[in-house]
N, C-alpha and C positions, 0 to 999 in steps of 0.2 A: 527325589527330592526326599520321598517316602524312608524312613526309617527301614530297616529292615526287622526291628525287633517290633511284638505286639503291643510292647511295653515301655513308654519311656521319652525323655523332654529332651529335644534338639530344637536347633536354632538353624534356622533356612535362609539361603542368601538369593533366592529366587524363587517364583511365585509357588504358595502353598496348593496343592492339588488337592482339594478338600473332598471330592470323590474317591478319590486313591484313599485318602485317610480315613474316611467311615468304611470304605472296604476291609482295611486292615484289624479293624476293629471286630468281626464277625465272626460268631459264634453260636453254636448251635445251642448252645445253655442257655443263650440271654435271649432272654424278650425285650429287651429296651437296648437301645443305643442312643444316646445324648450327646449329640454335637454343639459349641459352642465356636462359632466364626467371628472375630471380632474384626469389622472392618474399616477402612479408612472414611472419614465423612468430610463434607465440605464446609466445616464449622466448626467453632470451638468458642463457648464462653462469647458469642457473638460474633466473633471474627469469621470473616473468611476463610477457607483453607485450601489451598490447591496442591498441596501432598503434603508427607510425612518423612523423616529417615529416622530411623532406629541405632542405636549403638547400644553394644553388649559386652561386658565384661565375661568373655565365655568360660572360661573355666569355672568362675564362682554360678555362674546364670546356669550353666548344665548341672553342677552339683547340688544345687538350690532346687533345680527345677525336677530332679530326680528324687530328692527329697519330698518335694509337693507331692507326688504322685504315690510314691512308699505311703505317708501317710494317710491319703484318702483310700489308697487299698487297705489302709486297716483300721480306718475310722468308718467306713459304709462297705454296705455288702456288695463288692463290684468284684468284676471277674480280669477286666484291663482298664487300662488308661493309658491316653496318648497325650501328650500336647508339643507343639511346634510354634515358636515366636520369629516371624521376618527379623532381620537385619538390613540394611541397607536403605535405598530410596523405595519408599512406595507410591503409585498413583491411588485417586481417590478409586472407591470401592475395591481397592484390593485388600485380601486377607492380610491383618497383623498378627495375629493369632489365632491355633483355634486349638479348641482342647475336645479329646471325645471318650465316654466313658461307655461301656457295655456292662450290663449287668442283668441279672434275672428279671427285677422288677423296676418298672419306671423311678419309683420314688428315691431309691437307691442312687441311681445313674444321674438323676436331676440333681439332687444335692451334691453329689462326690464333684458332678461338672462346676455347681457353684462354686464350691469350697476350692475347686481348682485354680478356676481363673481369679479369686479374690485373692489367694496366697500369692499365684504370679504377679500380679501385679502390686502386690503391697510389697514383696520380699526380693525379688530379682533386680538385680545389679542392670536394666535393660533402662535404657534414656529415650526420651524421644522429642525432636525438633520439629516443629509445624512452621510451613511457609506458606507465609499468607497471602492475600491477592493486593495488599496495599506494597507488598514488594518488601517486606520486612521475615526475619525470621529469630523465633525463638524455642528454646530448651522447654520443655513444659513437662506439667504432672498434674493428674487431677488434684487438687488441693481437699479434696475432702475422703481421698483413698487411704490414709492414714487411722479411719476408724470405720466399724459397717455402717452402711447406708445406701440409701437407693440415690441415684442422681437428681440433684433437683433439690434435697434435702438438706439440711446442713448438719452434721454430725452434734450430736447432745449430748 
């Protein structure tokens, strides 16, 4: 599952191995390694969620994902960056997206990791379908992701 490159964006059709992902970012010159793991939770906007499914326009997602990582490398003092997003059906608690950044210093690693996940959520052609406990299913998106925000806050 792990991409052989030390920097890149890819899509996964099976479970993401976060431990192997983290090991891939190892570098003796880096004092910081920040990993963000977005997992499937059992609720969204007051509804009980049973599972998710993700679909991606792969050629565009891969190209745009690589561009986001390149931008982060140019914008922040980081040594390595990688990200992977799942496709297909996911169960509760499974990792849907993992982003990793290695840097000499923690501040740059934190900032770059936040930048990467925010840009992935905003720019990539990846769609999420939620399956609910009441038997219904819907294609959904965070209604607030069009503007910088903290979840629970209304963009102003």
